[in-house]
C-alpha positions in Angstrom: 58.4 4.9 -69.1 56.9 2.9 -66.1 57.4 -1.1 -66.5 53.7 -1.4 -66.1 53.0 0.6 -69.4 55.3 -1.5 -71.1 53.6 -4.6 -70.1 50.1 -3.2 -71.0 51.6 -2.5 -74.4 53.0 -5.8 -74.7 49.5 -7.5 -74.1 48.0 -5.0 -76.8 50.8 -6.0 -79.3 49.7 -9.8 -78.7 46.0 -8.8 -79.5 47.3 -7.5 -82.9 49.3 -10.5 -83.4 46.1 -12.6 -82.9 44.1 -10.4 -85.2 46.6 -10.9 -87.7 45.9 -14.6 -87.6 41.9 -13.8 -88.1 42.7 -11.7 -91.3 44.4 -14.7 -92.8 42.0 -17.0 -91.7 38.7 -14.7 -91.8 36.1 -16.4 -94.1 34.1 -13.2 -94.7 35.1 -9.7 -95.1 32.8 -9.0 -92.1 35.4 -10.8 -89.9 38.2 -9.0 -91.6 36.6 -5.7 -90.8 36.2 -6.6 -87.1 39.8 -7.2 -86.9 40.6 -3.9 -88.5 38.3 -2.2 -85.8 40.5 -4.2 -83.2 43.6 -2.7 -84.9 42.0 0.8 -84.4 41.1 0.3 -81.0 44.1 -1.4 -79.8 46.2 1.7 -81.7 44.5 4.1 -79.7 45.0 2.7 -76.5 48.6 2.0 -77.2 48.7 5.8 -78.0 46.8 6.7 -74.8 49.2 4.4 -73.0 52.0 6.5 -74.6 50.3 9.8 -73.4 50.1 8.5 -69.6 53.7 7.0 -69.7 55.7 9.6 -71.6 53.3 12.6 -70.0 52.8 14.1 -73.4 49.4 15.4 -73.5 49.8 16.6 -77.1 49.4 13.0 -78.4 45.7 13.0 -77.3 44.9 14.8 -80.4 46.5 12.1 -82.5 44.7 9.4 -80.4 41.4 11.3 -81.2 42.2 11.8 -85.0 43.0 8.0 -85.2 39.8 6.9 -83.3 37.8 9.3 -85.9 39.6 7.3 -89.1 38.7 4.1 -87.7 35.0 5.2 -87.3 35.3 6.5 -90.8 36.6 3.0 -92.0 33.7 1.4 -90.5 31.3 3.6 -91.9 32.5 2.9 -95.3 32.7 -0.8 -95.2 29.0 -0.7 -93.9 28.0 1.6 -96.8 29.7 -0.7 -99.2 28.2 -4.1 -97.6 24.9 -2.5 -97.3 24.9 -1.7 -101.1 26.0 -5.5 -101.9 23.2 -6.8 -99.7 20.3 -4.5 -101.0 21.0 -3.8 -104.7 17.7 -2.0 -105.3 18.2 0.7 -102.8 
């Protein structure tokens, strides 16, 4: 694996560590949901780095599935959050 891909993966790992701090200190559930989106996006980016660095195109399917799971997670959060904000709907 090329050292450049390892450097990028390390930078992405540092964003996850910064996100962990926001999960602990996040005052609202929306802040925590944004961090969950950050984790999902970073996870997909790290998988794509593995695809390029290891020359394994079969991992692209895993990245796509992971991205779809992150989207479903966001939609579920929005559905529950919207229901709390508008109880009559």
